[in-house]
C-alpha positions in Angstrom: -27.9 -43.2 47.0 -24.5 -42.5 48.6 -23.1 -42.2 45.1 -25.8 -39.6 44.2 -24.9 -37.5 47.3 -21.2 -37.6 46.5 -21.9 -36.4 42.9 -24.1 -33.7 44.1 -21.6 -32.4 46.7 -18.7 -32.5 44.3 -20.7 -30.7 41.6 -21.7 -28.0 44.0 -18.2 -27.4 45.3 -16.8 -26.9 41.8 -19.5 -24.4 40.9 -18.7 -22.4 44.0 -15.0 -22.4 43.3 -15.7 -21.1 39.8 -17.5 -18.0 41.1 -15.3 -14.8 41.0 -15.0 -12.9 44.2 -17.2 -9.8 44.2 -14.2 -7.5 45.1 -12.1 -8.7 42.2 -15.0 -8.5 39.8 -15.8 -4.9 40.8 -12.1 -3.9 40.4 -11.9 -5.5 37.0 -14.9 -3.4 35.9 -13.5 -0.2 37.2 -10.1 -0.3 35.5 -10.0 1.8 32.4 -8.5 0.3 29.3 -5.2 1.9 28.3 -5.6 4.2 25.3 -3.6 3.4 22.2 -1.9 6.3 20.6 -3.4 6.9 17.1 -0.9 7.9 14.5 -2.1 9.2 11.1 -0.2 7.6 8.2 1.7 10.1 6.2 2.9 9.3 2.7 6.5 9.9 1.8 7.1 12.4 -1.0 7.9 9.5 -3.3 4.7 7.6 -2.4 2.6 10.8 -3.0 4.5 11.3 -6.3 3.8 7.8 -7.4 0.1 8.1 -6.6 0.1 11.3 -8.7 1.9 9.5 -11.6 -0.5 6.6 -11.4 -3.5 9.0 -11.8 -1.7 10.9 -14.6 -1.1 7.6 -16.4 -4.7 6.5 -16.0 -5.7 9.6 -17.8 -3.0 9.3 -20.4 -4.0 5.7 -21.1 -7.5 6.9 -21.7 -6.4 9.6 -24.1 -4.1 7.2 -26.0 -6.8 4.6 -26.2 -9.3 7.1 -27.5 -6.9 8.6 -30.0 -7.1 12.0 -28.3 -4.2 14.5 -28.2 -1.7 13.6 -25.5 -0.7 17.0 -24.3 2.6 18.1 -22.7 5.0 16.0 -20.6 4.2 16.5 -16.9 7.3 18.1 -15.4 6.6 16.8 -11.9 7.6 13.4 -13.0 11.2 14.7 -12.9 10.8 14.9 -9.1 11.3 11.2 -9.0 15.1 12.0 -8.5 14.6 14.3 -5.6 11.5 13.1 -3.7 12.1 11.5 -0.3 11.4 7.8 -0.2 9.7 6.0 2.6 13.0 4.1 3.2 15.9 6.3 2.1 18.1 3.1 1.7 16.0 2.3 -1.4 17.4 5.3 -3.2 20.3 3.3 -4.6 21.9 2.7 -8.0 19.1 0.3 -9.0 16.4 2.8 -8.2 18.2 5.6 -10.0 18.7 3.5 -13.1 15.0 2.4 -13.1 13.8 6.0 -12.5 15.9 7.1 -15.5 14.4 4.4 -17.7 10.9 5.4 -16.6 11.5 9.1 -17.4 12.9 8.3 -20.8 9.9 6.1 -21.6 7.5 8.7 -20.4 9.2 11.4 -22.5 9.0 9.3 -25.6 5.2 9.1 -25.2 5.0 12.8 -25.7 7.8 13.3 -28.3 6.8 10.3 -30.5 3.0 10.3 -30.2 2.7 8.0 -33.3 4.1 5.2 -31.1 2.5 6.4 -27.9 0.9 3.1 -27.1 4.2 1.2 -27.2 6.1 3.9 -25.3 3.3 3.9 -22.7 3.5 0.2 -22.2 7.3 0.5 -22.0 6.9 3.0 -19.2 4.5 0.7 -17.3 7.0 -2.1 -17.7 9.7 0.0 -16.2 7.5 0.6 -13.2 6.9 -3.1 -12.8 10.6 -3.9 -13.2 11.5 -1.4 -10.5 8.8 -2.6 -8.1 9.9 -6.2 -8.6 13.2 -5.2 -7.1 12.0 -2.8 -4.4 8.4 -3.0 -3.3 6.2 -5.6 -5.0 2.9 -4.5 -3.4 1.6 -2.2 -6.1 2.5 -4.4 -9.1 -1.0 -5.8 -9.7 -2.4 -2.2 -9.7 0.4 -1.0 -12.0 -0.2 -3.8 -14.5 -3.8 -2.6 -14.9 -2.3 0.4 -16.7 -1.2 -1.6 -19.7 -2.9 -0.7 -23.0 -4.0 -3.9 -24.7 
């Protein structure tokens, strides 16, 4: 019996200690959460150009695959040399060399349409090679451009 009373008393005191004080509880409810500043992501010029080139190449892949006329070389691709990169430190000799290879491969698609599929896949490979050295994130997406 004495043991039951001790257990009952100790159990009750623990529950009372666990109750928050009404003043602190009210103060906690009244504090406003701090607002986090929302920043809209802005693409760099290069990121926007690469998105445009990706769309262009999706369309080009379809035209080549269907045997349609290829059209004219899109001049905005040449902006790869002047567009601002997300990280300007990436605009180094490696990037410039890879960009030149990409442009050459893209131009060959339009100037040698008989071998357009091979030149197209070479252009896609140049994208992959550059991204292997700089920014690997888009590689799986780029590889989907290959014409099989």
